[in-house]
C-alpha positions as CSV (number, residue, x, y, z in Angstrom):
1,M,-85.6,15.8,78.1
2,D,-82.4,14.0,78.8
3,C,-80.0,16.7,77.6
4,L,-76.6,16.9,79.3
5,F,-76.2,20.6,78.8
6,C,-79.7,21.4,79.9
7,K,-78.9,19.5,83.1
8,I,-75.7,21.6,83.6
9,I,-77.7,24.8,83.0
10,K,-80.2,23.8,85.6
11,G,-77.4,22.9,88.1
12,E,-78.3,19.2,88.1
13,I,-74.9,18.2,86.9
14,P,-71.7,20.0,88.1
15,A,-69.4,21.8,85.7
16,K,-66.6,24.3,86.1
17,I,-68.5,27.4,85.1
18,I,-66.4,30.3,83.9
19,Y,-69.1,32.6,82.6
20,Q,-72.9,32.9,82.8
21,D,-75.5,35.4,81.9
22,D,-79.2,35.3,81.0
23,K,-78.5,33.8,77.5
24,V,-75.4,31.6,77.7
25,I,-73.3,29.6,80.1
26,A,-69.6,28.7,79.5
27,F,-67.6,26.0,81.2
28,D,-64.5,23.8,80.8
29,D,-64.7,20.9,78.3
30,I,-64.4,17.6,80.2
31,N,-62.2,16.2,77.4
32,P,-59.9,19.2,76.5
33,Q,-58.2,19.2,73.1
34,A,-56.1,22.3,73.9
35,P,-54.7,24.0,77.0
36,Q,-57.7,26.2,76.9
37,H,-60.9,24.4,75.8
38,K,-64.2,26.0,76.9
39,L,-67.8,25.4,75.8
40,I,-70.1,28.2,75.2
41,V,-73.7,26.9,75.4
42,P,-76.9,28.9,74.9
43,K,-79.5,28.4,77.7
44,K,-82.1,27.9,75.1
45,H,-82.2,24.3,73.9
46,V,-81.6,24.0,70.2
47,A,-80.4,20.6,69.0
48,T,-78.2,21.5,66.0
49,V,-77.2,24.4,63.9
50,N,-79.8,23.2,61.4
51,D,-82.5,23.9,63.9
52,L,-81.6,27.5,64.4
53,E,-84.2,30.1,63.2
54,A,-83.8,33.7,62.1
55,T,-84.9,34.7,65.6
56,D,-81.8,33.1,67.0
57,N,-79.4,35.4,65.1
58,E,-78.9,37.6,68.2
59,L,-78.1,34.5,70.3
60,I,-75.4,33.3,68.0
61,G,-73.9,36.8,67.8
62,H,-73.9,36.9,71.6
63,M,-72.1,33.6,71.7
64,V,-69.4,35.0,69.4
65,Q,-69.0,38.1,71.6
66,I,-68.7,35.9,74.7
67,A,-66.0,33.9,72.9
68,K,-64.1,37.1,72.2
69,K,-64.4,38.2,75.8
70,L,-63.3,34.8,77.2
71,A,-60.4,34.6,74.7
72,N,-59.1,37.9,76.1
73,Q,-59.6,36.8,79.7
74,L,-57.8,33.5,79.0
75,G,-54.9,35.2,77.3
76,V,-55.3,33.5,74.0
77,A,-56.8,36.3,71.9
78,E,-53.6,37.7,70.5
79,Q,-51.9,34.3,69.9
80,G,-55.1,33.0,68.2
81,Y,-57.9,30.7,69.0
82,R,-60.5,28.5,67.4
83,F,-64.3,29.0,67.7
84,V,-66.0,25.9,66.4
85,L,-69.6,24.9,66.0
86,N,-70.1,21.2,65.0
87,C,-73.4,20.2,63.3
88,N,-74.5,16.6,63.6
89,A,-72.6,13.4,64.4
90,G,-70.7,13.3,61.1
91,A,-69.0,16.6,62.0
92,G,-68.3,15.5,65.6
93,Q,-71.3,16.8,67.5
94,S,-71.9,14.4,70.4
95,V,-74.3,16.5,72.6
96,F,-77.3,17.6,70.7
97,H,-77.7,21.0,72.2
98,I,-75.8,23.6,70.1
99,H,-72.5,24.7,71.7
100,A,-69.4,26.4,70.6
101,H,-65.9,25.2,71.4
102,L,-63.4,27.9,72.3
103,L,-59.9,26.4,71.9
104,G,-56.6,28.1,72.4
105,G,-53.2,27.9,74.0
106,R,-51.5,25.9,71.3
107,R,-50.8,26.1,67.6
108,F,-53.5,24.5,65.4
109,S,-53.0,23.0,61.9
110,W,-55.2,23.3,58.9
111,P,-57.2,21.5,57.7
112,P,-58.5,20.1,61.0
113,G,-59.5,16.4,61.4
């Protein structure tokens, strides 16, 4: 498998890791769209949100809890932040291993993109 995020998880490609446990890893986005832009990536390879199964519900909930924890640590929780999951290329997914974007540190407009 030639998955960029799987290679980061295995330590084959360097990343600025800010959090890691047995289920997820979080690191800086290499093309930040906000002063704080982190990726929260499950260690289990799942290509898209469409590929999630009911057994992955706990994993997705864990990703949300880690986003909340990191938002507090990064000082963006009170001001507000975005937690985004893109699904497939038409929505902006460029790495086909599910991942959540945690963005904060600036004001965001609506609707996005």
